[in-house]
Structures are given as structure tokens and as C-alpha cells.
MIDOSE-1310 file (N, C-alpha, C; in nm, 2 decimals, decimal comma, always signed):
residues 268
xxxx	-1,75/-2,19/-9,90/-1,63/-2,27/-9,94/-1,53/-2,18/-10,02; -1,58/-2,09/-10,09/-1,50/-2,00/-10,18/-1,43/-1,90/-10,10; -1,48/-1,87/-9,98/-1,41/-1,77/-9,89/-1,30/-1,83/-9,82; -1,27/-1,96/-9,83/-1,15/-2,03/-9,77/-1,02/-1,97/-9,84
xxxx	-0,93/-1,92/-9,76/-0,80/-1,88/-9,84/-0,73/-1,99/-9,90; -0,74/-2,12/-9,87/-0,69/-2,24/-9,93/-0,75/-2,25/-10,08; -0,88/-2,25/-10,07/-0,95/-2,27/-10,20/-0,92/-2,14/-10,29; -0,91/-2,02/-10,24/-0,87/-1,91/-10,32/-0,74/-1,92/-10,38
xxxx	-0,64/-1,97/-10,30/-0,51/-1,99/-10,35/-0,50/-2,09/-10,46; -0,57/-2,20/-10,44/-0,58/-2,32/-10,54/-0,64/-2,26/-10,66; -0,73/-2,18/-10,65/-0,80/-2,12/-10,77/-0,71/-2,03/-10,85; -0,63/-1,95/-10,77/-0,53/-1,86/-10,84/-0,42/-1,94/-10,93
xxxx	-0,38/-2,05/-10,86/-0,27/-2,14/-10,92/-0,34/-2,20/-11,04; -0,46/-2,25/-11,03/-0,51/-2,32/-11,15/-0,54/-2,22/-11,26; -0,59/-2,09/-11,22/-0,62/-2,00/-11,32/-0,50/-1,96/-11,41; -0,38/-1,95/-11,32/-0,25/-1,92/-11,39/-0,22/-2,01/-11,48
xxxx	-0,23/-2,14/-11,46/-0,20/-2,26/-11,54/-0,30/-2,26/-11,66; -0,42/-2,24/-11,64/-0,52/-2,26/-11,74/-0,51/-2,15/-11,84; -0,51/-2,03/-11,80/-0,52/-1,91/-11,88/-0,39/-1,91/-11,96; -0,27/-1,94/-11,90/-0,15/-1,95/-11,98/-0,16/-2,05/-12,08
xxxx	-0,20/-2,17/-12,05/-0,22/-2,27/-12,14/-0,32/-2,25/-12,26; -0,42/-2,17/-12,24/-0,53/-2,15/-12,33/-0,45/-2,05/-12,43; -0,39/-1,95/-12,38/-0,32/-1,85/-12,47/-0,21/-1,92/-12,56; -0,13/-2,01/-12,49/-0,02/-2,08/-12,58/-0,09/-2,17/-12,67
xxxx	-0,20/-2,23/-12,64/-0,28/-2,32/-12,73/-0,33/-2,24/-12,86; -0,39/-2,13/-12,83/-0,44/-2,05/-12,94/-0,32/-2,00/-13,03; -0,22/-1,96/-12,96/-0,11/-1,90/-13,06/-0,04/-2,02/-13,13; -0,01/-2,14/-13,06/+0,03/-2,24/-13,14/-0,05/-2,28/-13,26
xxxx	-0,18/-2,30/-13,23/-0,28/-2,35/-13,34/-0,27/-2,24/-13,46; -0,25/-2,11/-13,42/-0,24/-2,00/-13,52/-0,11/-2,01/-13,60; -0,01/-2,05/-13,53/+0,13/-2,08/-13,59/+0,12/-2,17/-13,70; +0,04/-2,29/-13,67/+0,02/-2,39/-13,77/-0,06/-2,33/-13,89
xxxx	-0,17/-2,26/-13,86/-0,27/-2,22/-13,95/-0,22/-2,12/-14,04; -0,12/-2,04/-14,00/-0,07/-1,92/-14,09/-0,08/-1,79/-14,02; +0,01/-1,69/-14,08/+0,02/-1,55/-14,02/-0,11/-1,49/-14,00; -0,20/-1,48/-14,11/-0,32/-1,41/-14,10/-0,41/-1,46/-13,99
xxxx	-0,40/-1,59/-13,95/-0,49/-1,65/-13,84/-0,46/-1,58/-13,71; -0,34/-1,53/-13,69/-0,30/-1,47/-13,55/-0,40/-1,34/-13,53; -0,42/-1,25/-13,63/-0,49/-1,14/-13,62/-0,63/-1,16/-13,60; -0,69/-1,27/-13,65/-0,82/-1,32/-13,63/-0,85/-1,35/-13,49
xxxx	-0,76/-1,42/-13,43/-0,77/-1,48/-13,29/-0,77/-1,35/-13,20; -0,71/-1,25/-13,23/-0,71/-1,12/-13,15/-0,84/-1,06/-13,16; -0,90/-1,05/-13,28/-1,03/-0,98/-13,30/-1,12/-1,06/-13,23; -1,14/-1,19/-13,25/-1,24/-1,28/-13,19/-1,23/-1,27/-13,04
xxxx	-1,12/-1,24/-12,98/-1,10/-1,21/-12,83/-1,14/-1,10/-12,78; -1,18/-0,99/-12,86/-1,23/-0,86/-12,82/-1,34/-0,87/-12,72; -1,45/-0,96/-12,74/-1,56/-0,96/-12,65/-1,51/-1,00/-12,51; -1,41/-1,10/-12,51/-1,36/-1,13/-12,37/-1,29/-1,00/-12,31
xxxx	-1,23/-0,93/-12,39/-1,16/-0,81/-12,32/-1,27/-0,72/-12,27; -1,39/-0,69/-12,35/-1,49/-0,61/-12,31/-1,56/-0,67/-12,19; -1,57/-0,80/-12,17/-1,62/-0,86/-12,06/-1,53/-0,84/-11,93; -1,41/-0,85/-11,96/-1,31/-0,81/-11,85/-1,32/-0,68/-11,80
xxxx	-1,32/-0,58/-11,88/-1,34/-0,45/-11,86/-1,48/-0,41/-11,78; -1,59/-0,48/-11,82/-1,71/-0,46/-11,75/-1,69/-0,52/-11,61; -1,64/-0,64/-11,60/-1,64/-0,69/-11,48/-1,55/-0,63/-11,39; -1,43/-0,56/-11,43/-1,34/-0,49/-11,35/-1,42/-0,37/-11,29
xxxx	-1,50/-0,30/-11,38/-1,57/-0,18/-11,33/-1,69/-0,21/-11,23; -1,77/-0,31/-11,26/-1,88/-0,35/-11,17/-1,83/-0,39/-11,03; -1,71/-0,47/-11,04/-1,66/-0,55/-10,92/-1,60/-0,44/-10,82; -1,55/-0,33/-10,87/-1,48/-0,24/-10,78/-1,58/-0,15/-10,69
xxxx	-1,72/-0,17/-10,72/-1,81/-0,09/-10,65/-1,83/-0,12/-10,52; -1,83/-0,26/-10,49/-1,85/-0,31/-10,35/-1,76/-0,42/-10,32; -1,75/-0,44/-10,18/-1,65/-0,54/-10,13/-1,72/-0,66/-10,07; -1,72/-0,76/-10,15/-1,77/-0,88/-10,10/-1,69/-1,00/-10,18
xxxx	-1,70/-1,13/-10,13/-1,64/-1,23/-10,19/-1,66/-1,26/-10,33; -1,78/-1,25/-10,37/-1,82/-1,25/-10,52/-1,75/-1,15/-10,60; -1,73/-1,02/-10,55/-1,67/-0,93/-10,63/-1,51/-0,93/-10,62; -1,47/-1,00/-10,51/-1,32/-1,03/-10,51/-1,28/-1,12/-10,63
xxxx	-1,36/-1,23/-10,64/-1,33/-1,32/-10,76/-1,36/-1,25/-10,89; -1,47/-1,18/-10,89/-1,50/-1,12/-11,02/-1,39/-1,03/-11,07; -1,34/-0,95/-10,97/-1,23/-0,85/-11,01/-1,11/-0,93/-11,06; -1,07/-1,05/-10,98/-0,97/-1,12/-11,02/-0,97/-1,19/-11,16
xxxx	-1,08/-1,24/-11,18/-1,10/-1,30/-11,32/-1,12/-1,20/-11,44; -1,17/-1,09/-11,39/-1,18/-0,98/-11,50/-1,04/-0,92/-11,54; -0,95/-0,92/-11,44/-0,82/-0,87/-11,46/-0,74/-0,97/-11,55; -0,77/-1,11/-11,52/-0,70/-1,22/-11,60/-0,75/-1,20/-11,75
xxxx	-0,89/-1,17/-11,77/-0,93/-1,15/-11,90/-0,86/-1,05/-11,97; -0,86/-0,93/-11,92/-0,81/-0,80/-11,97/-0,65/-0,84/-12,01; -0,58/-0,89/-11,91/-0,44/-0,92/-11,91/-0,41/-1,02/-12,03; -0,50/-1,12/-12,02/-0,48/-1,23/-12,12/-0,50/-1,18/-12,26
xxxx	-0,59/-1,09/-12,28/-0,62/-1,04/-12,42/-0,49/-0,96/-12,48; -0,43/-0,89/-12,38/-0,33/-0,81/-12,41/-0,20/-0,91/-12,45; -0,20/-1,00/-12,36/-0,08/-1,10/-12,39/-0,10/-1,18/-12,52; -0,23/-1,21/-12,56/-0,26/-1,28/-12,67/-0,23/-1,18/-12,79
xxxx	-0,26/-1,05/-12,79/-0,22/-0,95/-12,89/-0,07/-0,94/-12,91; +0,00/-0,96/-12,80/+0,15/-0,94/-12,81/+0,20/-1,07/-12,88; +0,16/-1,18/-12,82/+0,22/-1,30/-12,87/+0,18/-1,35/-13,02; +0,06/-1,29/-13,06/+0,01/-1,29/-13,20/+0,10/-1,20/-13,29
xxxx	+0,17/-1,11/-13,23/+0,23/-1,02/-13,33/+0,16/-0,89/-13,37; +0,03/-0,88/-13,30/-0,05/-0,77/-13,35/-0,01/-0,65/-13,28; +0,01/-0,65/-13,16/+0,05/-0,53/-13,07/+0,19/-0,56/-13,02; +0,30/-0,52/-13,08/+0,44/-0,53/-13,03/+0,51/-0,41/-13,02
xxxx	+0,56/-0,37/-13,13/+0,63/-0,23/-13,14/+0,66/-0,21/-13,28; +0,71/-0,09/-13,33/+0,73/-0,04/-13,46/+0,85/-0,12/-13,54; +0,94/-0,17/-13,45/+1,05/-0,25/-13,52/+1,03/-0,41/-13,50; +1,04/-0,48/-13,61/+1,02/-0,62/-13,62/+1,13/-0,70/-13,69
xxxx	+1,25/-0,65/-13,64/+1,37/-0,71/-13,71/+1,47/-0,75/-13,59; +1,55/-0,86/-13,62/+1,64/-0,90/-13,53/+1,75/-0,81/-13,49; +1,82/-0,83/-13,37/+1,92/-0,74/-13,34/+2,05/-0,76/-13,39; +2,12/-0,67/-13,45/+2,25/-0,70/-13,50/+2,35/-0,74/-13,39
xxxx	+2,42/-0,85/-13,41/+2,51/-0,89/-13,30/+2,62/-0,79/-13,26; +2,64/-0,70/-13,34/+2,74/-0,61/-13,30/+2,69/-0,50/-13,21; +2,56/-0,48/-13,20/+2,50/-0,38/-13,12/+2,50/-0,41/-12,97; +2,56/-0,31/-12,89/+2,57/-0,33/-12,76/+2,52/-0,20/-12,66
xxxx	+2,52/-0,22/-12,53/+2,49/-0,11/-12,44/+2,34/-0,04/-12,47; +2,35/+0,09/-12,47/+2,23/+0,17/-12,48/+2,16/+0,16/-12,61; +2,24/+0,15/-12,71/+2,20/+0,13/-12,85/+2,11/-0,01/-12,87; +2,16/-0,11/-12,81/+2,08/-0,23/-12,80/+1,94/-0,22/-12,72
xxxx	+1,97/-0,15/-12,62/+1,83/-0,14/-12,53/+1,73/-0,07/-12,60; +1,78/+0,06/-12,68/+1,68/+0,14/-12,74/+1,61/+0,06/-12,87; +1,69/-0,02/-12,93/+1,64/-0,11/-13,02/+1,55/-0,21/-12,97; +1,58/-0,27/-12,85/+1,50/-0,37/-12,79/+1,36/-0,30/-12,76
xxxx	+1,36/-0,18/-12,70/+1,25/-0,10/-12,68/+1,16/-0,09/-12,79; +1,20/-0,06/-12,90/+1,13/-0,04/-13,02/+1,05/-0,15/-13,06; +1,10/-0,28/-13,02/+1,03/-0,40/-13,06/+0,92/-0,43/-12,97; +0,90/-0,37/-12,85/+0,79/-0,40/-12,76/+0,72/-0,27/-12,71
xxxx	+0,75/-0,16/-12,77/+0,71/-0,03/-12,71/+0,56/-0,02/-12,71; +0,49/-0,07/-12,81/+0,35/-0,06/-12,82/+0,27/-0,14/-12,72; +0,33/-0,26/-12,70/+0,27/-0,36/-12,60/+0,29/-0,30/-12,47; +0,42/-0,23/-12,44/+0,44/-0,18/-12,30/+0,35/-0,06/-12,28
xxxx	+0,32/+0,01/-12,39/+0,22/+0,13/-12,36/+0,08/+0,08/-12,34; +0,05/-0,03/-12,40/-0,09/-0,08/-12,38/-0,10/-0,14/-12,24; +0,00/-0,19/-12,18/+0,00/-0,24/-12,05/+0,00/-0,13/-11,95; +0,07/-0,03/-11,98/+0,06/+0,09/-11,90/-0,07/+0,15/-11,89
xxxx	-0,14/+0,15/-12,02/-0,27/+0,21/-12,02/-0,38/+0,13/-11,93; -0,36/-0,01/-11,94/-0,43/-0,10/-11,86/-0,41/-0,07/-11,71; -0,29/-0,05/-11,66/-0,26/-0,01/-11,52/-0,33/+0,12/-11,48; -0,33/+0,23/-11,58/-0,38/+0,36/-11,55/-0,54/+0,33/-11,53
xxxx	-0,59/+0,25/-11,62/-0,74/+0,24/-11,62/-0,77/+0,16/-11,48; -0,70/+0,06/-11,45/-0,73/-0,02/-11,32/-0,72/+0,08/-11,21; -0,61/+0,17/-11,21/-0,60/+0,27/-11,11/-0,72/+0,36/-11,09; -0,78/+0,41/-11,20/-0,88/+0,50/-11,20/-1,01/+0,43/-11,14
xxxx	-1,03/+0,31/-11,18/-1,16/+0,25/-11,14/-1,16/+0,17/-11,02; -1,04/+0,13/-10,97/-1,04/+0,05/-10,85/-0,95/+0,08/-10,74; -0,83/+0,17/-10,76/-0,74/+0,19/-10,66/-0,80/+0,24/-10,54; -0,88/+0,34/-10,55/-0,97/+0,41/-10,43/-1,10/+0,37/-10,42
xxxx	-1,13/+0,25/-10,48/-1,28/+0,20/-10,49/-1,29/+0,12/-10,36; -1,41/+0,07/-10,33/-1,45/-0,02/-10,22/-1,38/-0,16/-10,22; -1,35/-0,20/-10,35/-1,29/-0,32/-10,38/-1,16/-0,29/-10,47; -1,05/-0,28/-10,42/-0,93/-0,24/-10,50/-0,85/-0,37/-10,54
xxxx	-0,91/-0,49/-10,52/-0,82/-0,60/-10,56/-0,78/-0,60/-10,71; -0,87/-0,56/-10,80/-0,84/-0,56/-10,94/-0,70/-0,48/-10,97; -0,70/-0,35/-10,91/-0,58/-0,29/-10,94/-0,45/-0,36/-10,88; -0,47/-0,42/-10,77/-0,34/-0,48/-10,71/-0,31/-0,62/-10,79
xxxx	-0,40/-0,68/-10,83/-0,39/-0,80/-10,91/-0,30/-0,76/-11,05; -0,36/-0,66/-11,11/-0,30/-0,62/-11,24/-0,16/-0,56/-11,21; -0,15/-0,49/-11,10/-0,02/-0,43/-11,06/+0,10/-0,53/-11,04; +0,06/-0,64/-10,98/+0,15/-0,75/-10,96/+0,20/-0,81/-11,10
xxxx	+0,09/-0,84/-11,18/+0,12/-0,89/-11,32/+0,22/-0,80/-11,39; +0,18/-0,67/-11,39/+0,26/-0,56/-11,46/+0,40/-0,56/-11,42; +0,42/-0,55/-11,28/+0,56/-0,54/-11,23/+0,64/-0,67/-11,26; +0,58/-0,78/-11,24/+0,64/-0,90/-11,27/+0,69/-0,91/-11,41
xxxx	+0,60/-0,87/-11,51/+0,62/-0,88/-11,65/+0,74/-0,79/-11,69; +0,74/-0,67/-11,63/+0,85/-0,57/-11,67/+0,98/-0,63/-11,62; +0,98/-0,68/-11,49/+1,10/-0,74/-11,44/+1,15/-0,86/-11,52; +1,05/-0,95/-11,57/+1,10/-1,06/-11,65/+1,15/-1,02/-11,78
xxxx	+1,10/-0,92/-11,85/+1,14/-0,86/-11,97/+1,29/-0,81/-11,95; +1,31/-0,74/-11,85/+1,45/-0,68/-11,83/+1,55/-0,78/-11,80; +1,51/-0,89/-11,73/+1,60/-1,00/-11,70/+1,63/-1,07/-11,82; +1,54/-1,10/-11,92/+1,56/-1,16/-12,05/+1,66/-1,07/-12,13
xxxx	+1,64/-0,94/-12,12/+1,73/-0,86/-12,19/+1,88/-0,85/-12,13; +1,89/-0,83/-12,00/+2,02/-0,82/-11,94/+2,09/-0,96/-11,92; +2,01/-1,06/-11,90/+2,07/-1,19/-11,90/+2,04/-1,28/-11,78; +2,00/-1,39/-11,80/+1,97/-1,50/-11,71/+2,03/-1,64/-11,75
xxxx	+2,05/-1,72/-11,66/+2,11/-1,86/-11,71/+2,03/-1,94/-11,80; +1,89/-1,93/-11,78/+1,81/-2,02/-11,84/+1,70/-1,95/-11,91; +1,68/-1,96/-12,04/+1,57/-1,91/-12,12/+1,50/-2,01/-12,20; +1,36/-2,03/-12,17/+1,29/-2,12/-12,24/+1,23/-2,06/-12,37
xxxx	+1,28/-2,11/-12,48/+1,24/-2,07/-12,62/+1,13/-2,15/-12,68; +1,09/-2,25/-12,61/+0,99/-2,35/-12,67/+0,87/-2,29/-12,72; +0,81/-2,20/-12,65/+0,68/-2,15/-12,68/+0,68/-2,01/-12,74; +0,80/-1,96/-12,79/+0,81/-1,84/-12,86/+0,74/-1,86/-13,00
xxxx	+0,62/-1,78/-13,02/+0,54/-1,79/-13,14/+0,62/-1,74/-13,27; +0,58/-1,78/-13,38/+0,65/-1,74/-13,51/+0,65/-1,58/-13,53; +0,55/-1,51/-13,50/+0,56/-1,37/-13,51/+0,66/-1,29/-13,42; +0,71/-1,36/-13,31/+0,81/-1,30/-13,22/+0,94/-1,35/-13,22
xxxx	+0,97/-1,44/-13,33/+1,10/-1,50/-13,32/+1,22/-1,41/-13,33; +1,19/-1,29/-13,39/+1,29/-1,19/-13,39/+1,34/-1,13/-13,25; +1,24/-1,16/-13,15/+1,28/-1,11/-13,01/+1,38/-1,19/-12,94; +1,41/-1,31/-12,98/+1,49/-1,40/-12,92/+1,64/-1,34/-12,94
xxxx	+1,67/-1,26/-13,05/+1,79/-1,20/-13,06/+1,83/-1,09/-12,97; +1,72/-1,04/-12,88/+1,74/-0,95/-12,78/+1,76/-1,02/-12,65; +1,73/-1,14/-12,63/+1,76/-1,22/-12,50/+1,90/-1,24/-12,49; +1,95/-1,26/-12,36/+2,09/-1,28/-12,33/+2,09/-1,39/-12,23
xxxx	+2,16/-1,50/-12,26/+2,18/-1,60/-12,17/+2,31/-1,60/-12,12; +2,30/-1,59/-11,97/+2,43/-1,57/-11,91/+2,41/-1,56/-11,76; +2,51/-1,51/-11,68/+2,49/-1,50/-11,54/+2,39/-1,41/-11,51; +2,33/-1,41/-11,38/+2,23/-1,33/-11,34/+2,30/-1,19/-11,31
xxxx	+2,22/-1,08/-11,32/+2,27/-0,95/-11,32/+2,19/-0,88/-11,20; +2,23/-0,75/-11,17/+2,15/-0,68/-11,07/+1,99/-0,67/-11,09; +1,96/-0,68/-11,22/+1,82/-0,68/-11,25/+1,74/-0,79/-11,19; +1,81/-0,91/-11,19/+1,75/-1,03/-11,13/+1,74/-1,01/-10,98
xxxx	+1,84/-0,96/-10,91/+1,85/-0,95/-10,77/+1,74/-0,85/-10,72; +1,73/-0,75/-10,79/+1,62/-0,65/-10,76/+1,49/-0,72/-10,77; +1,47/-0,78/-10,89/+1,34/-0,83/-10,93/+1,30/-0,94/-10,82; +1,38/-1,03/-10,80/+1,35/-1,15/-10,71/+1,33/-1,10/-10,57
xxxx	+1,41/-0,99/-10,53/+1,41/-0,95/-10,39/+1,27/-0,87/-10,37; +1,23/-0,79/-10,47/+1,12/-0,71/-10,47/+0,99/-0,80/-10,46; +0,99/-0,90/-10,54/+0,88/-1,00/-10,55/+0,86/-1,08/-10,42; +0,98/-1,13/-10,36/+0,98/-1,20/-10,25/+0,93/-1,12/-10,13
xxxx	+0,97/-1,00/-10,12/+0,93/-0,91/-10,01/+0,77/-0,89/-10,02; +0,72/-0,86/-10,13/+0,58/-0,84/-10,15/+0,50/-0,98/-10,12; +0,55/-1,08/-10,16/+0,49/-1,21/-10,13/+0,48/-1,24/-9,99; +0,60/-1,20/-9,92/+0,60/-1,22/-9,77/+0,50/-1,13/-9,70
xxxx	+0,50/-1,01/-9,74/+0,39/-0,91/-9,70/+0,26/-0,96/-9,71; +0,22/-1,01/-9,82/+0,08/-1,06/-9,86/+0,06/-1,18/-9,77; +0,15/-1,28/-9,75/+0,14/-1,38/-9,66/+0,11/-1,33/-9,52; +0,18/-1,23/-9,47/+0,15/-1,18/-9,32/+0,01/-1,12/-9,33
xxxx	-0,02/-1,04/-9,44/-0,16/-0,98/-9,43/-0,27/-1,08/-9,42; -0,25/-1,21/-9,50/-0,33/-1,31/-9,51/-0,35/-1,38/-9,37; -0,24/-1,39/-9,30/-0,24/-1,47/-9,18/-0,32/-1,38/-9,06; -0,30/-1,25/-9,08/-0,38/-1,16/-8,99/-0,52/-1,11/-9,03
xxxx	-0,55/-1,15/-9,15/-0,68/-1,10/-9,21/-0,79/-1,15/-9,11; -0,89/-1,08/-9,09/-1,00/-1,11/-9,00/-1,14/-1,12/-9,07; -1,15/-1,09/-9,19/-1,27/-1,11/-9,27/-1,27/-1,20/-9,38; -1,38/-1,26/-9,43/-1,38/-1,35/-9,55/-1,33/-1,27/-9,66
xxxx	-1,36/-1,15/-9,69/-1,33/-1,07/-9,79/-1,17/-1,05/-9,80; -1,12/-1,01/-9,68/-0,97/-0,99/-9,67/-0,90/-1,12/-9,69; -0,94/-1,23/-9,64/-0,86/-1,36/-9,66/-0,87/-1,40/-9,79; -1,00/-1,39/-9,86/-1,00/-1,43/-10,00/-0,91/-1,34/-10,08
xxxx	-0,92/-1,22/-10,07/-0,84/-1,12/-10,15/-0,69/-1,14/-10,13; -0,64/-1,15/-10,01/-0,50/-1,16/-9,98/-0,45/-1,31/-10,03; -0,54/-1,41/-10,02/-0,48/-1,54/-10,07/-0,47/-1,53/-10,21; -0,56/-1,47/-10,29/-0,55/-1,46/-10,43/-0,41/-1,39/-10,48
xxxx	-0,39/-1,27/-10,41/-0,28/-1,19/-10,44/-0,15/-1,26/-10,39; -0,15/-1,33/-10,27/-0,04/-1,40/-10,23/+0,00/-1,50/-10,33; -0,09/-1,59/-10,38/-0,07/-1,70/-10,48/-0,01/-1,64/-10,60; -0,08/-1,53/-10,66/-0,03/-1,46/-10,78/+0,11/-1,41/-10,77
xxxx	+0,15/-1,35/-10,66/+0,28/-1,30/-10,65/+0,38/-1,41/-10,62; +0,34/-1,51/-10,54/+0,43/-1,64/-10,53/+0,46/-1,70/-10,67; +0,36/-1,71/-10,75/+0,38/-1,77/-10,89/+0,48/-1,68/-10,97; +0,46/-1,54/-10,96/+0,55/-1,46/-11,04/+0,69/-1,47/-10,98
xxxx	+0,71/-1,49/-10,85/+0,85/-1,52/-10,79/+0,89/-1,65/-10,85; +0,82/-1,75/-10,85/+0,86/-1,88/-10,90/+0,90/-1,87/-11,05; +0,83/-1,80/-11,12/+0,86/-1,79/-11,27/+1,00/-1,72/-11,28; +1,03/-1,63/-11,19/+1,17/-1,56/-11,20/+1,28/-1,67/-11,16
xxxx	+1,25/-1,75/-11,05/+1,35/-1,85/-11,02/+1,37/-1,95/-11,13; +1,27/-1,98/-11,21/+1,27/-2,08/-11,31/+1,37/-2,01/-11,44; +1,40/-1,88/-11,42/+1,52/-1,84/-11,51/+1,65/-1,88/-11,46; +1,67/-1,93/-11,35/+1,79/-1,97/-11,29/+1,80/-2,12/-11,27
xxxx	+1,69/-2,17/-11,21/+1,69/-2,32/-11,18/+1,64/-2,40/-11,28; +1,73/-2,50/-11,34/+1,68/-2,59/-11,46/+1,58/-2,69/-11,42; +1,45/-2,64/-11,42/+1,34/-2,74/-11,40/+1,26/-2,75/-11,52; +1,21/-2,86/-11,56/+1,13/-2,87/-11,68/+0,99/-2,81/-11,68
xxxx	+0,98/-2,68/-11,66/+0,85/-2,61/-11,64/+0,76/-2,62/-11,77; +0,82/-2,64/-11,88/+0,74/-2,63/-12,00/+0,65/-2,75/-12,01; +0,69/-2,86/-11,93/+0,59/-2,98/-11,94/+0,45/-2,95/-11,89; +0,44/-2,84/-11,81/+0,31/-2,81/-11,75/+0,21/-2,78/-11,87
xxxx	+0,26/-2,74/-11,99/+0,17/-2,70/-12,10/+0,19/-2,79/-12,23; +0,31/-2,84/-12,23/+0,35/-2,90/-12,37/+0,25/-3,01/-12,41; +0,21/-3,09/-12,31/+0,11/-3,21/-12,35/-0,02/-3,15/-12,42; -0,06/-3,03/-12,40/-0,19/-2,99/-12,43/-0,18/-2,91/-12,57
xxxx	-0,07/-2,89/-12,62/-0,03/-2,81/-12,74/-0,01/-2,90/-12,86; -0,08/-2,85/-12,99/-0,06/-2,92/-13,10/+0,09/-2,93/-13,15; +0,14/-3,02/-13,21/+0,27/-3,04/-13,26/+0,29/-2,95/-13,37; +0,40/-2,88/-13,38/+0,43/-2,80/-13,50/+0,48/-2,90/-13,61
xxxx	+0,46/-2,85/-13,74/+0,50/-2,92/-13,85/+0,64/-2,93/-13,87; +0,70/-3,02/-13,93/+0,84/-3,03/-13,95/+0,91/-2,91/-14,00; +0,83/-2,84/-14,10/+0,90/-2,72/-14,17/+0,89/-2,60/-14,07; +0,79/-2,60/-13,99/+0,78/-2,49/-13,88/+0,89/-2,50/-13,79
xxxx	+0,91/-2,64/-13,74/+1,02/-2,66/-13,64/+1,16/-2,62/-13,70; +1,17/-2,66/-13,83/+1,30/-2,63/-13,89/+1,33/-2,49/-13,90; +1,23/-2,41/-13,94/+1,23/-2,27/-13,94/+1,27/-2,21/-13,81; +1,20/-2,25/-13,70/+1,21/-2,19/-13,57/+1,36/-2,22/-13,53
xxxx	+1,40/-2,34/-13,55/+1,54/-2,37/-13,49/+1,65/-2,29/-13,57; +1,63/-2,26/-13,70/+1,71/-2,17/-13,78/+1,71/-2,05/-13,72; +1,60/-1,98/-13,69/+1,59/-1,84/-13,64/+1,65/-1,83/-13,50; +1,65/-1,95/-13,42/+1,69/-1,93/-13,28/+1,84/-1,95/-13,27
């Protein structure tokens, strides 16, 4: 049953929703608990990071359906820990101050880079690690899953910086409130056109590869990657289309205190 491409695609969609929700839940609870709690959650998550690294290494050695899934979930564990470290404010960048409103152009971009450079460097190290262990291995799915997440993340950040019509600030955690001053709400730019076109083309290519796949391993792997890339494409469209996507996770998150909400509204 797990070799069915339909099941694989549904698993990818559920995993995207579940892992995102868990990370948001942890970050929201730590926002309520206090600043020092964020660092503790990242430390407690290190065993899951180690598990993801171990799974990524052993799954690359041979190609079968079980290892396809193991590689996929291992990448989600690695990616999830890095995102948790970022959203918790532990691994971001050397600059943690809001952007002056008068700053424009290249100076604004340099300052924005300083707020996230450590996180970007860690993501790049993760990509290099996955390339070394999986790109030329018997089972390269781990590398391609990570690459899709990496490319989509970079595109999303650039679009938030250059400008998109719709920006959801509801889930921005307390340690990263200064980043909202680097976001720009406005008409779409060339960055959006390039990002959505690239993601759409890759999604279409993966769909064609899935349609023509002749083995269970190929069908499962392409279904997982197709669903992952389609979700990344959808997330980009949600920067333009006014849909209440936040409702997917809002119901499972604890409510912020009145003081926290007031402080967040003031900062935004």
C-alpha cells in the first residue's frame, strides 16, 4: 500500500501540515513561557536532528520503498530542527534590530542579510551534507527533497523582502519580530515571477516523471517530491491569493496572553 503514489502524495501533504504545526506549536508555547524557553526547545530537539542525520545516511545506501520513506522523513527532521532553531531566535544572524524606514536598495538588502545569514549558512551546510551522502548514492531522494525545500525557502524569503501583496504575520514568533520590518507588502516583482515559474516547471516535470515511472521505488519517490514541490508552489501563490491558510494551524495553537498580543501588534 505504501508503494502507491496516491498514498505517498497524501503522506507528503500530511507530513507538511503536521511538521509545520508541531514547530509552530512549540514556538508558540515557548513564546508564552518566556525567552529562555526557546533555547531549551532547540537543545531538546538535537536528538531528533541526530536521528534525521542517521536516517539520511543509512537510507542513501540502497534503493527500496522503505528507504525512500526513511530518506524523506529524515530530511524533514533535519529541516524541521533548523527551522525550529531559526524561529526560536537561536540561529538567525548577527543583527537583531529592526530596519530603519529610511534604508533602501542595496543597503537594506545587506542589513536584511545580516539578520538571517547564520540561518542561511546552516541551510547551505545541510544542502552540502545531503549532496555528499545522497546525490550520487543508490537512493538520492534525500538530496532532492532537501533541495526543493531549500530552493523554495530562498525564493520565499526573497519575495518577502522585495514585495508581495499578502504577508501572514500571525505566526511570527517573539524572537523574530524585528524581521517584519524587512518585509515589503506591495505588488509582485520579478522575484515572484521567477520563483513561481521555476517551482511550477519543476512540479510539472516531477508529475511527468511520476506518470512515466515503471517501478514502485520510482513511483513512490516521484510522488513524494511532486507533492512537496506542489505544496511549495501553493505556498508561493498564497503570497498573492487572499485565502485563510492560517486556519490550517491556528486551531491547534495555544492563545497568546493579552500582553503578548499587545506587544506583537505594537511591533508589527
